[in-house]
TORNU-742426 format. One line per 10 residues: number of its first residue (from 0); for each residue y, z, x of C-alpha. Coordinates in Angstrom, 1 decimal. Example, Ala and Ser with C-alpha at 12.3 -4.5 7.8 and 13.67 -1.06 7.14 Angstrom:
% TORNU-742426
0) -4.5,7.8,12.3; -1.1,7.1,13.7
% end
This chain:
% TORNU-742426
0) 62.2,34.7,34.9; 63.4,37.8,33.1; 63.2,38.2,29.3; 66.9,38.3,29.2; 67.4,35.1,31.1; 64.8,33.3,29.1; 66.4,34.4,25.8; 69.8,33.3,27.0; 68.4,29.9,28.1; 66.7,29.4,24.8
10) 69.8,30.1,22.8; 71.9,28.0,25.1; 69.5,25.1,24.7; 69.4,25.4,20.9; 73.1,25.7,20.4; 73.8,22.9,23.0; 71.6,20.5,21.0; 73.0,21.6,17.7; 76.6,21.2,18.9; 76.1,17.5,19.3
20) 76.3,17.0,15.6; 78.8,19.2,13.8; 81.8,17.8,15.8; 80.7,14.3,14.8; 80.5,15.4,11.1; 83.9,17.0,11.3; 85.5,14.0,13.0; 83.8,11.4,10.8; 84.8,13.4,7.7; 88.5,12.9,8.6
30) 87.9,9.2,9.2; 86.2,8.8,5.9; 89.1,10.4,4.1; 91.5,8.1,6.0; 89.5,4.9,5.2; 89.1,5.7,1.5; 92.8,6.5,1.2; 93.5,3.1,2.8; 91.2,1.5,0.3; 92.8,3.2,-2.7
40) 96.3,2.2,-1.4; 95.6,-1.4,-0.5; 92.5,-2.4,-2.6; 91.4,-4.2,0.6; 87.6,-4.7,0.1; 87.2,-4.4,3.9; 88.0,-0.7,3.6; 85.3,-0.2,0.9; 82.8,-1.9,3.2; 83.9,0.4,6.1
50) 83.6,3.5,3.9; 80.1,2.6,2.8; 78.9,2.0,6.4; 80.5,5.1,7.9; 79.3,7.3,5.1; 75.7,6.4,6.2; 76.5,7.4,9.8; 78.1,10.6,8.5; 75.0,11.5,6.4; 72.8,11.1,9.4
60) 74.8,13.4,11.7; 75.2,15.9,8.9; 71.5,16.1,8.2; 70.5,16.6,11.8; 73.3,19.2,12.2; 72.0,21.2,9.3; 68.4,21.0,10.5; 69.2,22.1,14.1; 71.6,24.9,13.0; 69.0,26.9,11.0
70) 67.0,27.8,14.1; 69.9,29.8,15.7; 70.0,32.2,12.8; 66.4,33.1,13.3; 67.0,33.6,17.1; 69.6,36.3,16.3; 66.8,38.3,14.7; 63.9,37.5,17.0; 65.6,37.6,20.5; 68.8,39.5,19.9
80) 68.0,42.2,17.3; 70.2,44.9,19.0; 73.1,42.5,19.1; 72.6,41.5,15.5; 72.5,45.1,14.4; 75.7,45.8,16.4; 77.7,42.9,14.9; 76.0,42.6,11.6; 78.9,43.7,9.5; 81.3,41.3,11.3
90) 79.0,38.3,11.3; 77.7,39.1,7.8; 81.3,38.8,6.5; 82.1,35.6,8.4; 78.8,33.9,7.5; 79.2,35.0,3.8; 82.6,33.4,3.8; 81.1,30.2,5.3; 78.5,30.1,2.6; 81.1,30.5,-0.2
100) 83.9,28.4,1.2; 82.0,25.8,3.2; 78.3,25.4,2.2; 78.9,25.5,-1.6; 81.9,23.2,-1.3; 80.0,20.7,0.8; 76.8,20.8,-1.2; 78.7,20.5,-4.5; 80.3,17.2,-3.5; 77.9,15.8,-0.9
110) 75.7,14.1,-3.5; 78.8,12.5,-5.1; 79.8,11.2,-1.7; 76.4,9.8,-0.8; 75.1,8.6,-4.1; 78.1,8.3,-6.4; 79.4,4.9,-5.2; 78.5,3.0,-8.4; 78.6,6.0,-10.8; 82.0,7.5,-10.4
120) 85.5,6.1,-10.2; 87.3,5.5,-6.8; 89.6,8.5,-7.2; 86.8,10.8,-8.0; 84.8,9.5,-5.1; 87.9,10.0,-2.8; 88.1,13.6,-4.1; 84.4,14.2,-3.2; 85.0,12.8,0.3; 88.0,15.1,0.8
130) 86.0,18.1,-0.4; 83.1,17.3,2.0; 85.5,16.9,4.9; 87.3,20.1,4.0; 83.9,21.9,3.7; 83.0,20.8,7.2; 86.3,22.2,8.5; 85.7,25.5,6.6; 82.4,25.8,8.3; 84.0,25.4,11.7
140) 86.6,28.0,10.8; 84.2,30.8,10.0; 81.9,30.1,12.9; 84.8,30.1,15.3; 86.2,33.3,13.7; 82.8,35.0,14.3; 82.5,33.8,17.8; 86.1,34.5,18.7; 85.6,38.1,17.5; 83.0,38.4,20.3
150) 85.6,37.2,22.7; 88.5,39.4,21.5; 87.3,42.0,19.0; 89.8,43.3,16.5; 89.9,45.0,13.0; 86.9,47.2,13.5; 85.6,50.6,14.5; 82.3,51.8,16.0; 79.9,53.8,13.9; 77.0,55.7,15.5
160) 76.0,56.1,19.1; 73.7,54.5,21.6; 71.2,51.9,20.4; 72.2,52.7,16.8; 75.8,52.0,17.2; 77.4,49.2,15.2; 80.8,47.7,14.6; 82.2,47.9,11.1; 85.2,46.1,9.8; 88.3,48.2,9.0
170) 90.7,45.3,8.5; 89.1,42.0,7.4; 92.2,39.9,8.2; 92.7,41.5,11.6; 89.1,40.4,12.3; 89.7,36.9,11.1; 93.0,36.5,13.0; 91.8,38.2,16.1; 93.8,37.4,19.3; 91.8,34.3,20.2
180) 90.6,32.8,16.9; 93.4,30.5,16.0; 93.9,29.1,19.5; 90.1,28.4,19.8; 89.9,27.0,16.3; 92.6,24.4,16.8; 91.2,23.3,20.1; 87.7,23.1,18.8; 88.6,21.2,15.7; 90.7,18.7,17.6
190) 87.8,18.2,20.0; 85.6,17.4,17.0; 88.1,14.9,15.7; 87.8,13.2,19.1; 84.0,13.1,18.8; 84.1,11.3,15.5; 86.9,9.0,16.5; 85.3,7.8,19.7; 82.0,7.2,18.0; 83.8,4.8,15.6
200) 85.6,3.2,18.6; 82.4,2.9,20.5; 80.5,1.1,17.7; 83.5,-1.1,17.0; 83.7,-2.1,20.6; 80.0,-2.9,20.7; 80.4,-5.3,17.8; 83.3,-7.0,19.5; 81.3,-7.4,22.6; 78.5,-9.0,20.6
210) 80.9,-11.1,18.5; 79.4,-9.5,15.4; 81.2,-8.2,12.2; 84.5,-8.8,13.9; 86.8,-8.1,11.0; 85.0,-4.8,10.4; 85.0,-4.0,14.1; 88.8,-4.6,14.4; 89.6,-2.4,11.4; 87.3,0.3,12.7
220) 88.9,0.1,16.1; 92.3,0.5,14.6; 91.4,3.6,12.5; 89.3,5.1,15.3; 91.9,4.6,18.1; 94.7,6.0,15.9; 92.8,9.3,15.5; 91.5,9.3,19.1; 95.0,8.8,20.5; 96.5,11.5,18.3
230) 93.6,13.9,18.9; 93.4,13.4,22.6; 97.1,14.2,23.1; 96.9,17.1,20.7; 93.9,18.4,22.6; 96.1,18.8,25.6; 98.6,20.9,23.6; 95.9,23.1,22.0; 94.2,23.5,25.3; 97.4,24.9,26.8
240) 97.7,27.5,24.1; 94.1,28.4,24.4; 94.4,28.8,28.2; 97.4,31.1,27.8; 95.4,33.2,25.4; 92.6,33.5,27.9; 95.1,34.6,30.5; 96.3,37.4,28.2; 93.0,38.5,26.7; 90.3,37.8,29.3
250) 91.8,37.9,32.8; 88.3,37.8,34.5; 87.5,34.5,32.7; 90.9,33.0,33.5; 90.5,33.9,37.2; 87.1,32.3,37.2; 88.4,29.1,35.6; 90.5,28.5,38.8; 88.5,30.5,41.3; 91.4,32.8,41.9
260) 90.4,35.8,44.1; 93.7,37.5,45.0; 96.3,38.7,42.4; 99.3,36.7,43.3; 102.5,35.1,42.1; 102.9,31.4,42.5; 99.2,31.2,41.9; 97.7,27.7,42.6; 95.9,25.5,40.1; 93.0,23.5,41.6
270) 92.6,19.8,40.7; 89.1,19.8,42.3; 87.3,22.3,44.4; 84.3,24.4,45.2; 83.9,28.2,44.9; 82.1,30.1,47.6; 81.1,33.3,45.8; 79.7,35.0,48.9; 82.8,34.5,50.9; 85.0,35.0,47.9
280) 87.0,31.8,48.6; 87.8,28.6,46.8; 88.2,25.3,48.6; 89.8,22.2,47.3; 93.0,20.4,46.3; 95.4,22.9,44.7; 98.9,22.7,43.3; 101.0,25.8,44.2; 102.5,27.8,41.4; 101.0,25.7,38.6
290) 98.5,28.3,37.5; 101.3,31.0,37.1; 103.3,28.5,35.2; 100.3,27.6,32.9; 99.6,31.3,32.2; 103.2,32.7,31.9; 105.6,29.7,31.9; 107.0,31.2,35.2; 105.7,30.5,38.7; 107.0,33.8,39.9
300) 104.7,35.7,37.6; 101.4,37.0,39.1; 98.0,36.1,37.9; 95.1,38.6,38.1; 92.6,37.7,40.7; 88.8,38.3,40.7; 89.0,41.1,43.3; 90.8,43.2,40.7; 87.7,42.9,38.5; 84.7,45.1,39.2
310) 81.8,43.0,40.6; 79.5,43.8,37.7; 82.1,42.5,35.2; 82.7,39.1,36.9; 81.3,35.9,35.3; 79.5,33.3,37.3; 82.6,31.9,39.0; 81.6,28.5,40.5; 79.7,27.5,37.3; 82.7,28.4,35.1
320) 85.1,26.7,37.5; 83.2,23.4,37.6; 82.6,23.2,33.9; 86.3,23.9,33.2; 87.5,21.2,35.5; 84.9,18.8,34.1; 86.3,19.4,30.6; 89.9,19.1,31.7; 89.2,15.9,33.7; 87.5,14.3,30.8
330) 90.4,15.3,28.5; 92.9,13.5,30.7; 90.6,10.5,31.0; 90.3,10.2,27.3; 94.1,10.3,26.9; 94.4,7.5,29.5; 91.7,5.4,27.8; 93.2,5.9,24.4; 96.6,4.7,25.6; 95.1,1.7,27.4
340) 93.0,0.6,24.5; 95.8,1.1,22.0; 98.1,-1.0,24.2; 95.5,-3.7,24.5; 94.9,-3.7,20.7; 98.7,-3.9,20.1; 99.0,-6.8,22.6; 95.9,-8.5,21.0; 94.2,-8.7,24.4; 91.4,-6.1,23.7
350) 88.8,-8.6,22.6; 89.2,-10.6,25.8; 88.8,-7.6,28.1; 85.0,-7.1,28.4; 85.5,-4.3,31.0; 87.6,-2.3,28.7; 85.3,-2.9,25.8; 82.4,-1.6,27.8; 84.4,1.5,28.7; 85.0,2.0,25.0
360) 81.3,1.6,24.2; 80.4,4.5,26.6; 83.5,6.5,25.6; 81.5,8.2,22.9; 79.9,10.3,25.7; 83.3,11.7,26.8; 84.1,14.1,23.9; 80.5,15.2,23.7; 80.4,16.2,27.4; 83.9,17.8,27.2
370) 83.0,19.7,24.0; 79.8,21.0,25.6; 81.5,22.0,28.8; 84.2,23.8,26.8; 81.7,25.8,24.8; 79.7,26.7,28.0; 83.0,27.8,29.6; 83.8,30.1,26.7; 80.3,31.7,26.6; 79.5,31.9,30.3
380) 83.1,32.9,31.2; 82.7,36.0,28.9; 79.7,37.3,30.8; 78.4,39.9,31.4; 79.7,40.8,27.9; 78.1,39.6,24.7; 80.9,41.4,22.8; 83.8,41.6,25.2; 84.2,45.1,26.8; 81.9,46.6,24.1
390) 78.4,45.4,24.5; 76.8,43.8,27.5; 74.4,40.8,27.1; 71.6,42.8,28.6; 72.1,45.5,25.9; 71.9,43.0,23.0; 68.3,41.9,23.7; 65.5,42.7,21.2; 63.4,45.6,22.5; 60.0,44.1,21.4
400) 60.4,40.4,22.5; 58.4,39.4,25.6; 59.0,36.6,28.1; 55.7,34.7,27.2; 56.8,34.6,23.5; 60.1,33.1,24.4; 58.5,30.5,26.7; 56.1,29.5,24.0; 58.8,29.1,21.4; 61.0,27.2,23.9
410) 58.2,24.7,24.5; 57.9,24.2,20.7; 61.6,23.9,20.2; 61.9,21.4,23.0; 59.3,19.2,21.5; 60.8,19.4,18.0; 64.3,18.8,19.2; 63.2,15.8,21.3; 61.6,14.4,18.2; 64.8,15.0,16.2
420) 66.9,13.4,18.9; 64.6,10.4,19.1; 64.8,10.1,15.3; 68.6,10.3,15.4; 68.9,7.7,18.1; 66.4,5.4,16.3; 68.1,5.7,12.9; 71.6,5.3,14.3; 70.5,2.3,16.3; 69.0,0.8,13.2
430) 72.2,1.3,11.2; 74.3,-0.3,14.0; 71.9,-3.2,14.3; 72.0,-3.8,10.6; 75.7,-3.4,10.5; 77.9,-3.3,7.4; 76.5,-4.9,4.3; 78.4,-8.0,3.1; 77.7,-7.0,-0.5; 79.8,-3.9,0.1
440) 82.9,-6.1,0.2; 82.6,-6.2,-3.6; 82.6,-2.8,-5.2; 80.4,-2.4,-8.3; 80.0,0.0,-11.1; 82.8,2.3,-11.9; 84.3,1.7,-8.4; 85.1,-1.8,-9.5; 87.2,-0.6,-12.4; 90.8,-1.7,-11.8
450) 89.8,-3.4,-8.5; 91.9,-6.4,-7.7; 90.2,-9.3,-5.9; 92.4,-9.5,-2.8; 91.9,-11.6,0.3; 91.5,-8.8,2.6; 91.3,-9.0,6.3; 91.6,-6.6,9.1; 93.8,-3.7,8.4
% end
């Protein structure tokens, strides 16, 4: 393999593994805020028990996310030095903003969230929970802003020439609100909400299957399904806006999403299919006009086909096509499952439907697969550009890195990440097996101040 391909594979592996955890942290942060708000409002001790349990799960995902994210920053310098020099001013600004607005906010309140249960009052603890959740979202904002600038650069000028050229910011807010940042941010954050919500639903369904912690499980299912239903429907809306943005700003990627070769009005949208790159043809079930309507709101409007794009500027078409349709298919499946489960919960038939409960147990995989597929679509669909229309991926590689060095580090990373993943699964399984502590039904310390002993049940 070439050095470039190995460097790309290594970064793809590290970011794919890392991206398992931040969406969970973001989604669980929203759920923790919701649960603590319910506890403050109702004084129901069940919500205190839920908050204590889910905080432990949040802490686990947060810790692994931080550990796996550090590696990527080193890869920018080791494998992609030319790219780092080119975008240093842009990325430096975004990452500095993340440090100020996200890292310090999270680190300042995380200890209160994790260890302040018996030492601070409920309102102060709720504030700490809100700040940690807000910090997780701020982190997503600045990472997405930096990545979106690579997709649709704005607010900059180029200084220097050749290998010494670099992008410098001329308008900070134009860089932040570049043409794709807000569309991609909303879609990404809503996908993260789904990841956290379906994890809560999955564990709640498992307890109901095993007839364990049933009051806790019912309450967790209600809170988790409420967010999963809201987020799954909202994902459809934000995905539509994001797709329209891709059609405007990255026509090659948009054509690859649907394997569209000819520029044509009434462009078809494929439900399923297969792209034959050599023959430049796409086979499958297609709905006429729907792609034009998706892109422009008008079936008569033409959509740019891949034959209008130079061959050396086309992304891997079938790979992009299949991952996009996988993401969309899972998105619709999650909407259907959320509606079905919510109806069963409302009709009080959920606990008697073991088939549905098993589907909900494995539902935790759906958002993770869809989030990963969406991220790969965004990155692979941009190729061959590492900064769209400015810097090719092949030009961003470090001049001194060699293939054998990347292979050695990939072996090491793989072993370390396998150990981290095994540790995560083991610790999460231990927390699930242990379940919520009965003692947490009675708040102690300062949390107990003003607490009324109510006969709480499921929310």
